[in-house]
C-alpha positions in Angstrom: 169.3 177.9 346.8 171.7 176.4 349.4 171.7 172.7 349.7 169.5 171.4 352.6 168.2 174.9 353.3 165.1 173.4 354.9 167.0 170.5 356.4 168.0 167.2 354.9 165.4 164.6 354.1 167.0 161.9 356.1 164.4 159.3 355.2 164.9 159.8 351.5 168.7 159.8 351.9 168.5 156.6 353.9 166.2 154.9 351.4 168.6 155.8 348.6 171.6 154.8 350.7 173.0 158.2 349.6 176.2 158.1 351.7 177.7 161.3 350.2 174.4 163.1 350.8 174.4 161.9 354.4 178.0 163.0 354.9 177.2 166.4 353.5 174.2 166.7 355.9 176.4 165.6 358.8 178.7 168.6 358.4 175.8 171.0 358.8 173.4 169.2 361.2 172.6 169.9 364.8 173.7 167.4 367.5 170.3 165.6 367.5 170.3 165.3 363.7 174.0 164.3 363.6 173.2 161.5 366.0 170.5 160.3 363.7 172.7 160.6 360.6 175.5 158.6 362.3 173.1 155.8 363.2 171.9 155.7 359.5 175.5 155.5 358.3 176.1 152.7 360.7 173.1 150.8 359.3 174.3 151.4 355.7 177.8 150.1 356.6 179.5 151.8 353.7 183.3 152.4 354.2 183.1 155.7 352.4 181.7 157.1 355.7 184.9 156.2 357.6 186.6 159.6 357.4 183.5 161.5 358.3 183.0 159.3 361.3 186.6 159.7 362.4 186.1 163.5 362.3 183.1 163.1 364.6 185.4 161.5 367.2 187.1 164.9 367.6 184.0 166.8 368.6 183.0 167.9 372.1 179.8 166.0 372.5 180.4 162.7 374.3 177.2 161.1 373.0 178.2 161.9 369.4 181.7 160.6 369.9 180.4 157.3 371.4 177.9 156.9 368.5 180.6 157.6 366.0 182.9 155.0 367.5 180.1 152.4 367.5 179.3 153.3 363.9 182.9 152.8 362.8 182.9 149.4 364.3 180.1 148.5 361.9 181.1 150.6 358.9 184.8 149.7 358.8 185.7 146.9 361.2 189.3 146.8 360.0 189.8 150.4 361.2 187.8 150.2 364.5 191.1 150.3 366.4 191.6 153.8 364.9 188.5 155.0 366.6 189.6 153.6 370.0 193.0 155.2 369.6 191.3 158.6 369.0 189.3 158.1 372.1 192.5 157.6 374.2 192.8 161.4 374.1 189.2 162.1 375.0 188.4 164.7 377.6 186.3 162.2 379.6 188.3 159.7 381.7 185.6 157.1 381.4 185.8 157.2 377.6 189.6 156.9 377.7 189.4 154.0 380.0 186.8 152.3 377.8 189.0 152.9 374.7 191.9 151.1 376.3 189.6 148.2 377.1 188.5 148.1 373.4 192.2 148.1 372.3 193.0 145.3 374.7 190.2 143.2 373.2 191.1 144.0 369.6 194.8 143.0 370.2 196.0 145.2 367.3 199.8 145.8 367.7 199.4 149.1 365.8 197.9 150.6 369.0 201.0 150.0 371.1 202.5 153.5 370.7 199.3 155.3 371.7 198.8 153.0 374.7 202.4 153.6 375.9 201.8 157.3 375.7 198.6 156.8 377.8 200.6 154.9 380.4 203.2 157.7 380.6 201.1 160.8 380.3 197.4 160.3 381.1 196.6 162.4 384.2 194.1 159.9 385.5 195.4 156.7 387.3 192.4 154.6 386.3 193.1 155.4 382.6 196.8 154.7 383.1 195.9 151.4 384.6 193.6 150.5 381.8 196.3 151.4 379.3 198.8 149.2 381.1 196.4 146.2 381.0 195.9 146.8 377.3 199.7 146.8 376.6 200.0 143.5 378.3 197.1 142.1 376.3 198.9 143.0 373.1 201.8 140.7 374.0 204.2 143.1 372.4 207.7 143.4 373.9 207.8 147.1 373.1 205.6 147.5 376.1 208.1 145.9 378.5 210.0 149.1 379.5 206.9 151.3 379.9 205.4 148.6 382.1 208.5 148.4 384.2 208.4 152.1 384.6 204.7 151.9 385.6 205.7 149.7 388.5 207.0 153.0 390.0 203.7 154.9 389.4 202.4 156.9 392.4 199.1 155.1 392.2 198.8 151.6 393.5 196.1 150.7 390.8 198.6 151.5 388.1 201.3 149.4 389.8 199.0 146.5 390.1 197.9 146.7 386.5 201.6 146.9 385.4 202.5 143.8 387.4 199.6 141.9 385.9 200.5 143.0 382.4 204.1 142.0 382.9 202.8 138.5 383.9 200.9 138.4 380.7 204.0 139.3 378.7 205.9 136.6 380.5 209.4 138.1 380.0 212.0 137.0 382.5 213.8 140.3 382.3 210.9 141.8 384.4 211.7 139.5 387.4 214.2 141.8 389.1 211.8 144.7 389.1 208.9 142.6 390.2 211.0 141.1 393.0 211.9 144.6 394.2 208.2 145.6 394.2 207.2 142.3 395.9 209.7 143.1 398.7 209.4 146.8 399.0 206.1 148.2 397.9 204.1 149.7 400.7 200.7 148.5 399.4 199.9 144.8 400.1 197.8 144.4 397.0 200.7 145.5 394.8 203.0 143.1 396.6 200.5 140.3 396.0 200.2 141.2 392.3 204.0 141.2 392.0 204.2 137.8 393.7 201.6 136.3 391.3 203.5 137.8 388.3 206.8 136.3 389.5 205.2 132.9 389.9 203.5 133.1 386.5 206.7 134.1 384.7 208.8 131.5 386.5 206.2 128.9 385.7 206.3 129.7 382.0 210.1 129.4 382.1 209.9 126.0 383.6 207.4 124.8 381.0 209.4 126.1 378.1 211.7 123.3 376.9 215.3 124.2 376.6 217.0 124.0 373.2 219.0 120.9 373.0 222.8 121.4 372.8 224.6 120.4 369.7 226.1 116.9 369.8 
């Protein structure tokens, strides 16, 4: 007799905290039952469920993907950035934008390559802007050149986000590009963002004590 022919007894599996049984049920379940199983796995918080939840991030149902991401945050907090990275490739722009926000908050430098790809290749300007913000939040100098390139994005929201992110990085090598944008960009909000970034970076430079010369 096939396992779970009549459907899994989720209450019994939950009471036993039978993680392997729940994972097996998850592979065969309908969307409604999968959502319930994912929530049970989140409550059990057993890291053995991590790989199964990561697979759920690749499905087509947005509700299931969201629940899986939330469950990963509880089941395996050390790998929650992995869930957000997966969601940077989601079909829904709102999900990709939210994922970039999560990565900005987590501050894990392992996300830098995925965020840089999003800045360069995401088709939606709001998602590109969110990725630019996240790159700045990581304080990783590997994001400098992609952010400089984003100052030339066709969408003003991305250019503003790039200028703000460069201010967060505080790298003086960004000043020539920011100065150009401040002087030449057609959008006043972009020029204002560039001006603030320049002031911030120059302020950091003035506050940083110079290394004393050798006697």
